[in-house]
Structure formats: structure tokens, C-alpha cells
LORODREN-533792 format. One line per field, with one value per residue (C-alpha): residue number from 1; y negated, z, x negated; residue in one letter. Coordinates in pm, 1 decimal. Example, Ala and Ser with C-alpha at 12.3 -4.5 7.8 and 13.67 -1.06 7.14 Angstrom:
! residues 2
num	1, 2;
v	450.0, 106.0;
w	780.0, 714.0;
u	-1230.0, -1367.0;
residu	A, S;
! end
This chain:
! residues 354
num	1, 2, 3, 4, 5, 6, 7, 8, 9, 10, 11, 12, 13, 14, 15, 16, 17, 18, 19, 20, 21, 22, 23, 24, 25, 26, 27, 28, 29, 30, 31, 32, 33, 34, 35, 36, 37, 38, 39, 40, 41, 42, 43, 44, 45, 46, 47, 48, 49, 50, 51, 52, 53, 54, 55, 56, 57, 58, 59, 60, 61, 62, 63, 64, 65, 66, 67, 68, 69, 70, 71, 72, 73, 74, 75, 76, 77, 78, 79, 80, 81, 82, 83, 84, 85, 86, 87, 88, 89, 90, 91, 92, 93, 94, 95, 96, 97, 98, 99, 100, 101, 102, 103, 104, 105, 106, 107, 108, 109, 110, 111, 112, 113, 114, 115, 116, 117, 118, 119, 120, 121, 122, 123, 124, 125, 126, 127, 128, 129, 130, 131, 132, 133, 134, 135, 136, 137, 138, 139, 140, 141, 142, 143, 144, 145, 146, 147, 148, 149, 150, 151, 152, 153, 154, 155, 156, 157, 158, 159, 160, 161, 162, 163, 164, 165, 166, 167, 168, 169, 170, 171, 172, 173, 174, 175, 176, 177, 178, 179, 180, 181, 182, 183, 184, 185, 186, 187, 188, 189, 190, 191, 192, 193, 194, 195, 196, 197, 198, 199, 200, 201, 202, 203, 204, 205, 206, 207, 208, 209, 210, 211, 212, 213, 214, 215, 216, 217, 218, 219, 220, 221, 222, 223, 224, 225, 226, 227, 228, 229, 230, 231, 232, 233, 234, 235, 236, 237, 238, 239, 240, 241, 242, 243, 244, 245, 246, 247, 248, 249, 250, 251, 252, 253, 254, 255, 256, 257, 258, 259, 260, 261, 262, 263, 264, 265, 266, 267, 268, 269, 270, 271, 272, 273, 274, 275, 276, 277, 278, 279, 280, 281, 282, 283, 284, 285, 286, 287, 288, 289, 290, 291, 292, 293, 294, 295, 296, 297, 298, 299, 300, 301, 302, 303, 304, 305, 306, 307, 308, 309, 310, 311, 312, 313, 314, 315, 316, 317, 318, 319, 320, 321, 322, 323, 324, 325, 326, 327, 328, 329, 330, 331, 332, 333, 334, 335, 336, 337, 338, 339, 340, 341, 342, 343, 344, 345, 346, 347, 348, 349, 350, 351, 352, 353, 354;
v	0.0, -344.4, -596.9, -965.4, -1151.1, -1499.7, -1762.8, -1929.2, -2270.4, -2407.6, -2724.0, -2866.9, -3114.0, -3442.7, -3598.0, -3855.1, -4206.0, -4351.6, -4580.5, -4315.8, -4197.8, -3842.6, -3955.7, -3962.3, -3587.1, -3535.3, -3245.1, -3282.2, -3118.1, -3121.9, -3319.1, -3434.0, -3524.2, -3753.9, -3788.4, -3609.2, -3790.2, -3760.6, -4132.4, -4077.9, -3989.9, -3636.6, -3624.1, -3746.9, -3425.0, -3485.4, -3301.0, -3185.0, -2818.8, -2635.3, -2332.4, -2012.1, -1999.9, -2355.0, -2208.6, -2021.7, -1655.0, -1570.8, -1708.1, -1440.6, -1159.4, -1282.7, -1311.5, -982.5, -882.1, -676.5, -307.6, -128.9, 130.6, 422.9, 405.8, 603.2, 388.3, 88.1, 254.3, 284.3, 121.9, -103.4, -204.8, -295.8, -495.1, -679.2, -761.1, -836.5, -1150.8, -1122.2, -1193.3, -1522.1, -1746.8, -1935.8, -1624.9, -1613.5, -1257.2, -1133.2, -922.0, -1014.5, -778.9, -959.8, -896.0, -1011.0, -1014.5, -958.3, -1005.6, -830.9, -857.9, -741.2, -714.9, -980.5, -1221.6, -1471.7, -1193.9, -1113.2, -947.9, -861.8, -672.3, -307.6, -190.0, 15.5, -58.8, 200.4, 37.0, 360.2, 368.8, 304.2, 41.8, 105.8, -61.0, 44.1, -6.3, -72.1, 27.8, -44.3, -60.0, -97.7, -323.6, -370.7, -265.2, -529.3, -449.8, -79.7, 135.2, 507.6, 605.0, 385.8, 514.5, 508.1, 847.8, 940.6, 1081.6, 939.7, 1145.0, 846.8, 531.1, 344.5, 437.5, 409.7, 575.0, 440.3, 531.5, 220.0, 111.8, -219.2, -320.6, -649.2, -777.7, -699.5, -465.3, -538.5, -458.8, -645.7, -511.3, -561.8, -508.8, -455.2, -498.1, -302.9, -200.0, -316.6, -297.9, -592.5, -427.8, -651.9, -540.5, -504.2, -433.9, -266.4, -269.8, -29.4, -34.0, 40.8, -149.6, -394.2, -368.3, -608.4, -602.1, -867.8, -935.1, -961.0, -1306.8, -1419.5, -1314.6, -1587.9, -1801.7, -1678.7, -1760.8, -1559.4, -1519.1, -1316.7, -1216.3, -845.2, -759.3, -963.3, -896.3, -1165.1, -932.1, -1080.2, -989.7, -1229.6, -1190.8, -1422.9, -1355.2, -1514.6, -1423.7, -1370.2, -1635.7, -1576.2, -1794.7, -1635.8, -1689.3, -1950.8, -1871.0, -1653.2, -1653.3, -1831.2, -1680.4, -1760.9, -1928.6, -2236.9, -2337.3, -2588.4, -2764.9, -3061.6, -3132.2, -3264.9, -3109.2, -2882.2, -2707.0, -2443.2, -2204.7, -1914.5, -1736.4, -1830.3, -1507.0, -1444.9, -1250.6, -922.2, -956.9, -1062.0, -1326.6, -1648.9, -1862.4, -2035.4, -2332.4, -2532.7, -2853.9, -3045.0, -3102.8, -3324.1, -3659.5, -3968.2, -4317.1, -4365.9, -4057.5, -3846.5, -3475.9, -3433.6, -3190.5, -3249.4, -2995.5, -2859.4, -2545.3, -2395.6, -2089.3, -1784.5, -1943.3, -2274.3, -2465.6, -2737.4, -2625.8, -2891.8, -3110.9, -3050.9, -3290.7, -3259.2, -3241.8, -2987.1, -2951.7, -2755.9, -2537.0, -2258.2, -2440.8, -2634.0, -2381.7, -2275.1, -2417.4, -2478.6, -2674.6, -2811.4, -3010.7, -3085.8, -2961.4, -3211.1, -3206.7, -3429.7, -3712.6, -3675.5, -3562.5, -3310.2, -2955.0, -2768.2, -2711.5, -2508.9, -2411.3, -2156.6, -2081.0, -2134.1, -2037.7, -2174.4, -2062.5, -2292.3, -2578.0, -2442.7, -2070.8, -2005.1, -1832.1, -1916.4, -1819.3, -1935.3, -1737.8, -1906.5, -1932.0, -2165.2, -2246.4, -2426.0, -2687.4, -2653.4, -2442.8, -2741.4, -2706.8, -2346.5, -2436.6, -2530.0, -2175.9, -1990.0;
w	0.0, -96.0, 182.1, 130.4, 367.2, 420.4, 450.9, 791.6, 730.7, 1004.6, 803.3, 806.4, 570.4, 735.7, 662.8, 388.1, 478.4, 315.3, 93.8, -26.3, -322.1, -259.9, -324.0, 18.7, 47.1, 325.6, 491.3, 851.5, 1022.2, 715.0, 594.8, 950.4, 1011.9, 708.6, 550.3, 218.3, -35.7, -400.2, -437.2, -388.9, -685.8, -569.9, -300.7, -33.2, -43.5, -14.9, -94.1, 260.6, 347.2, 521.1, 742.4, 537.4, 385.1, 517.1, 868.5, 798.9, 903.7, 736.5, 410.2, 418.9, 488.3, 245.3, -42.8, -13.9, -269.3, -571.6, -543.6, -721.7, -986.7, -1065.9, -1440.2, -1608.1, -1919.9, -1720.8, -1736.6, -2115.2, -2255.7, -2495.3, -2220.4, -1986.9, -2264.5, -2357.8, -1997.1, -1875.9, -1668.2, -1636.2, -1993.8, -2079.9, -2228.1, -2429.5, -2635.3, -2954.9, -3032.2, -3389.4, -3332.0, -3001.8, -2886.9, -2832.6, -2501.7, -2339.3, -1977.1, -1906.0, -1562.6, -1563.7, -1267.2, -1246.1, -996.4, -761.0, -813.0, -563.7, -312.8, -138.2, 205.0, 174.9, -154.1, -132.5, -494.2, -599.2, -955.6, -1145.3, -1368.6, -1468.0, -1823.6, -2036.4, -2185.3, -2516.1, -2772.9, -3138.0, -3152.9, -2921.4, -2553.7, -2283.2, -1931.0, -1596.6, -1377.6, -1077.6, -944.0, -769.1, -454.0, -538.5, -246.8, -171.6, -431.2, -704.5, -908.5, -1237.5, -1404.3, -1378.0, -1527.7, -1860.0, -2175.6, -2409.8, -2436.6, -2584.2, -2349.5, -1976.2, -1799.8, -1466.3, -1197.4, -1020.4, -821.2, -659.3, -407.4, -225.5, -406.9, -705.0, -852.5, -1121.6, -1313.8, -1431.6, -1771.6, -2006.3, -2378.4, -2556.3, -2931.9, -3046.1, -3370.0, -3673.3, -3914.7, -4014.0, -3877.8, -3648.4, -3286.1, -3064.8, -2697.8, -2633.3, -2285.2, -2205.5, -1834.1, -1690.6, -1893.3, -2031.4, -2362.0, -2559.3, -2814.0, -2809.4, -3089.2, -2970.5, -3127.5, -2900.5, -2591.7, -2637.8, -2412.0, -2294.9, -2006.3, -2043.0, -1795.7, -1882.4, -1685.3, -1676.0, -1592.2, -1375.0, -1034.6, -1042.0, -1159.4, -1391.6, -1582.6, -1588.5, -1839.3, -1810.2, -2063.9, -2173.0, -2401.7, -2257.9, -2379.7, -2355.9, -2050.1, -1703.2, -1478.7, -1711.7, -1633.6, -1454.3, -1279.5, -1004.1, -818.1, -511.8, -362.8, -509.3, -245.6, -257.6, 78.4, -36.8, -316.6, -544.1, -419.5, -191.1, -146.5, -322.3, -186.8, -337.5, -462.7, -711.7, -893.8, -1146.2, -1466.6, -1309.7, -1037.5, -755.4, -511.5, -560.8, -302.7, -211.8, -335.4, -185.8, -252.3, -291.3, -581.3, -645.4, -793.6, -731.9, -691.7, -1066.2, -1114.2, -1267.0, -1188.5, -1038.6, -832.1, -628.8, -456.4, -349.0, -422.1, -178.7, -183.2, 34.8, 294.3, 281.8, 70.0, -150.8, -511.0, -661.7, -659.7, -874.0, -1027.4, -1304.8, -1406.3, -1388.2, -1585.0, -1533.6, -1841.0, -1685.6, -1529.4, -1207.6, -1030.5, -1279.7, -1526.4, -1619.6, -1479.2, -1643.3, -1486.1, -1451.2, -1205.8, -1096.2, -893.3, -598.3, -839.2, -997.0, -1323.5, -1501.8, -1464.0, -1629.4, -1636.5, -1466.7, -1613.4, -1572.0, -1470.9, -1145.7, -994.9, -677.2, -456.0, -293.7, -82.0, 245.1, 178.0, 169.5, -169.5, -487.4, -684.5, -945.4, -1190.0, -1405.9, -1525.5, -1504.6, -1749.2, -1716.0, -1983.0, -2031.3, -1917.6, -1718.9, -1487.8, -1388.1, -1049.1, -931.8, -986.3, -791.5;
u	0.0, -132.4, -162.8, -113.0, -340.5, -204.5, -476.7, -448.8, -597.4, -819.3, -805.2, -450.5, -289.9, -192.9, 142.5, 163.9, 270.7, 579.5, 372.7, 131.5, 341.1, 211.2, -147.1, -309.0, -331.1, -583.1, -757.7, -867.6, -1162.9, -1388.1, -1687.7, -1770.9, -1407.4, -1402.4, -1060.6, -1016.1, -799.4, -703.4, -776.3, -1150.6, -1370.9, -1440.5, -1176.2, -1412.1, -1613.9, -1988.0, -2312.7, -2386.4, -2428.7, -2146.4, -2105.0, -2064.5, -1713.6, -1665.3, -1658.4, -1335.1, -1361.5, -1031.3, -1166.1, -1437.3, -1193.0, -929.2, -1175.8, -1358.3, -1619.1, -1518.2, -1601.5, -1884.4, -1809.0, -2037.5, -1979.7, -2257.9, -2233.2, -2357.4, -2700.5, -2696.7, -3011.8, -2821.6, -2579.3, -2864.1, -3026.0, -2707.3, -2615.1, -2967.2, -3002.3, -3379.2, -3478.8, -3646.3, -3375.2, -3637.7, -3711.0, -3507.8, -3404.9, -3386.4, -3076.0, -2909.2, -2635.8, -2307.8, -2132.2, -1808.8, -1696.4, -1326.8, -1167.0, -828.9, -589.8, -230.2, 55.1, 192.2, -94.9, 46.9, 114.4, 439.7, 430.9, 801.4, 773.6, 882.1, 871.6, 570.0, 459.9, 258.0, -5.1, -178.6, -300.7, -605.1, -832.7, -1005.3, -1229.2, -1245.0, -1623.0, -1914.5, -1924.9, -1667.4, -1813.7, -1636.2, -1849.9, -1619.6, -1281.1, -1072.2, -870.6, -844.2, -727.8, -733.9, -474.7, -626.4, -917.2, -1101.8, -1118.8, -1486.5, -1694.3, -1581.4, -1597.3, -1587.3, -1797.1, -1499.4, -1211.8, -1140.2, -844.8, -719.2, -467.7, -348.0, -42.4, 48.3, 309.5, 252.7, -52.6, -276.8, -534.8, -788.2, -1103.7, -1409.6, -1509.6, -1800.4, -1756.5, -2088.3, -2064.7, -2367.7, -2197.4, -2397.1, -2102.9, -1886.2, -1571.1, -1369.1, -1369.6, -1064.2, -994.2, -657.9, -506.2, -221.3, -138.3, 206.1, 462.9, 208.6, 25.5, -191.9, -472.6, -744.7, -990.1, -1350.2, -1363.0, -1075.8, -1271.4, -1531.7, -1312.3, -975.5, -740.5, -420.8, -135.6, 174.3, 482.2, 567.3, 926.3, 1159.7, 1003.4, 736.2, 457.9, 197.6, -116.1, -411.1, -695.1, -994.9, -1269.1, -1594.8, -1880.2, -2226.5, -2466.6, -2837.4, -2891.2, -2912.7, -2609.5, -2467.2, -2107.4, -1859.3, -1523.3, -1332.1, -1038.4, -832.1, -524.1, -356.0, -101.9, 177.2, 191.6, 398.6, 644.2, 370.0, 50.2, -145.5, -478.5, -686.9, -951.3, -1135.2, -1443.4, -1715.0, -1807.8, -2084.3, -2025.6, -2136.0, -1871.5, -2104.3, -1988.0, -2181.5, -2005.3, -1681.9, -1482.8, -1201.3, -1017.1, -693.6, -456.0, -157.5, -55.8, -266.7, -122.7, -125.9, 88.9, -190.6, -211.0, -558.2, -762.7, -1080.5, -1302.5, -1638.1, -1841.2, -2095.5, -2321.0, -2260.7, -2488.1, -2304.7, -2555.3, -2414.2, -2365.8, -2143.6, -1834.6, -1527.5, -1278.1, -1024.4, -661.2, -380.8, -62.0, 257.9, 301.2, 511.0, 799.7, 753.2, 530.9, 266.8, 21.8, -338.5, -630.7, -943.8, -1223.8, -1591.5, -1850.2, -2117.8, -2439.1, -2527.7, -2613.6, -2270.5, -2427.9, -2206.2, -2339.0, -2056.4, -1684.1, -1411.2, -1076.4, -799.9, -440.3, -255.2, 78.0, 236.3, 516.5, 767.4, 642.8, 506.4, 555.4, 180.7, 185.6, 2.1, -308.1, -554.3, -767.5, -1029.4, -1384.4, -1680.4, -1958.1, -2290.7, -2354.5, -2731.5, -3023.0, -3151.6, -2852.3, -2917.1, -3062.0, -2715.3, -2587.6, -2854.0;
residu	X, X, X, X, X, X, X, X, X, X, X, X, X, X, X, X, X, X, X, X, X, X, X, X, X, X, X, X, X, X, X, X, X, X, X, X, X, X, X, X, X, X, X, X, X, X, X, X, X, X, X, X, X, X, X, X, X, X, X, X, X, X, X, X, X, X, X, X, X, X, X, X, X, X, X, X, X, X, X, X, X, X, X, X, X, X, X, X, X, X, X, X, X, X, X, X, X, X, X, X, X, X, X, X, X, X, X, X, X, X, X, X, X, X, X, X, X, X, X, X, X, X, X, X, X, X, X, X, X, X, X, X, X, X, X, X, X, X, X, X, X, X, X, X, X, X, X, X, X, X, X, X, X, X, X, X, X, X, X, X, X, X, X, X, X, X, X, X, X, X, X, X, X, X, X, X, X, X, X, X, X, X, X, X, X, X, X, X, X, X, X, X, X, X, X, X, X, X, X, X, X, X, X, X, X, X, X, X, X, X, X, X, X, X, X, X, X, X, X, X, X, X, X, X, X, X, X, X, X, X, X, X, X, X, X, X, X, X, X, X, X, X, X, X, X, X, X, X, X, X, X, X, X, X, X, X, X, X, X, X, X, X, X, X, X, X, X, X, X, X, X, X, X, X, X, X, X, X, X, X, X, X, X, X, X, X, X, X, X, X, X, X, X, X, X, X, X, X, X, X, X, X, X, X, X, X, X, X, X, X, X, X, X, X, X, X, X, X, X, X, X, X, X, X, X, X, X, X, X, X, X, X, X, X, X, X, X, X, X, X, X, X, X, X, X, X, X, X, X, X, X, X, X, X;
! end
């Protein structure tokens, strides 16, 4: 049975004054007690170090690391070469092997502790060429498993059920095929089916409803460029604490599914009526890694949409970008999620991701 762990905030939202027009969204107990507000350039967050997970023990437990998978194909020589993060990015390769990272999650992505229906997502994932590798499993429990050992380098079978939360997989697609045939990844899990062209997985943020019970499938994909740790994923809670705003908190994850740190922030409407978000990213040890600022838009009714913003260093120089999907519950119900990805702009910015 999937548990939904509600995030008990040690940092509470203060009430807005009548003249604030929903813009003075503040967070107490952070940044040396400094008020956090949407009206400030980066929300009032600064470049100081923090306690691990911003000093929030429940943040650590709620955002547990993805689980290792003993997929024999991850040791394939061409897979290791394509996914290598140790190669010198200044070396131009004659025939680089193209690779894609796909973070697939499915179920009640926002969580629902009252859900009683068990949904069977068992099925398969398959590519028509190249190698399909399972790097991580996400929130799998005792009755969820990947069918190992595999007898095919192109197909993966899974047994997976959800109830109150989600399951997921982090996949790598290695296109080592030298033909000109177009590549496809086909996902058939439970009552959901889709086929993605490799070319579409260069940059993809997809969120689709499955059935009428609030279940959804999120697919975040990115191609692997030949720069170490130049991008990855972000995932967490996007909560609606007021009619026009709230908070977000989550994990910063590299392309291989390893936790790189934590992020948190606020979102809502500023005094000018713009939909904005502001936040901060720290390493696992609490070291400053960047500030975040951007815009969000409702594209799925009043409780779901997309976000897109920049990631800056302590000098406020742009390091890279973050983008993805979010879904909220009703105001104050503690539900909501976001799934997205980040990318570093240039090799000179890599220090900020270590």
C-alpha cells in the first residue's frame, strides 16, 4: 500500500494584509528570520548556506532517494560509454552515442491518504532500436518489481500497483543504432499507452490524466549532452496555501537519479498581477547552489499548469533554467506536486551543480 506523507511545514505562511493583493506571500523562520515575499527579486532568499534539507527533518523523509536497480544492461560497454560523466567534455568525439533520460511517474501524483482503490500499472516499456536501461525505481514497495533478469535489451516488464501515491522509473535510452531508422519508446502500463519518438525526448514535459479517479502519468525527458552533470530533474510538492498562491519544496536530482540537493520557494501573484515563483536550491549538505525565479501559468484548469524560470548564482548571473508541470489541490488541503527538469547553460557554470 502506498503511503502519502504529508509535509508538515516548520516554516509557516503568514497571513496577507488587506492591501497586499495576494502579493506579500511570506515564509517565517527562514533566511535568519528575514521575511520572504514575491515582491523581492528572488523572493528574499539569499546566498547563505542552510542546514541540510533547510533544517526540515520531514523534508528528508518525504523526499527519499530513488532506489537502485540491478539491471545487467547498465554494465553494457556502450551504455557505460554513452552515460559516462567522467569523460572530458572538451574532447570532440567522432561518433558520439546519443542517449536520453526519461523520468516516468504514475498514480496519484499529488497523493491522497483517503484513496482506497488499488490501480494495477503492470506492463512493459520497449524501444524499437538501441538499448533500454532501468536506472532507478521510484517508490516501489514489496509487491512492485522489475522483471529481472531481462531477456531483451529493448524491453522491460514491470509489476506495479499504486493506491494512495505513485510509482515510477528512471530510464536511459541509448541509441547506439547506426542505421537511419527513427527510434521510438513505447510505454504500455495499466490502462495507459503512448509512443514517443527519440527526437521528441530531447526536451519533454508531459502530464496526462488516466481515468476519472485523479490518476496521472508524468513523463519528463531530456537528451544527454556531452557535458558532465549539465542537467537533470526536479520533483516535489507544489502546495496551494492561499487562493492565489502557496509554497513548493522538493528534490534536485541528477540525470542518473542521484539526489543532488533540495529546493524550496513560494509562488503566487505579485502586486502587478503576474504569476511568479521564487526559490532557493541547496546541496545535500546545505551549501548554496542557486536562486530561482520565473513564471507559472494555469493550463489545466484552475489547479494545474506549467512553470518556467531561470537559475542564478550568488552574483545573480544566469546559470541555467528550470521548467515543468505542477498540480495543486484545494487551498489548504496540503496536496499538490511538481515534476520538471533543469539544465545548465554553459560548461563554465558546472561548479554550481557539484
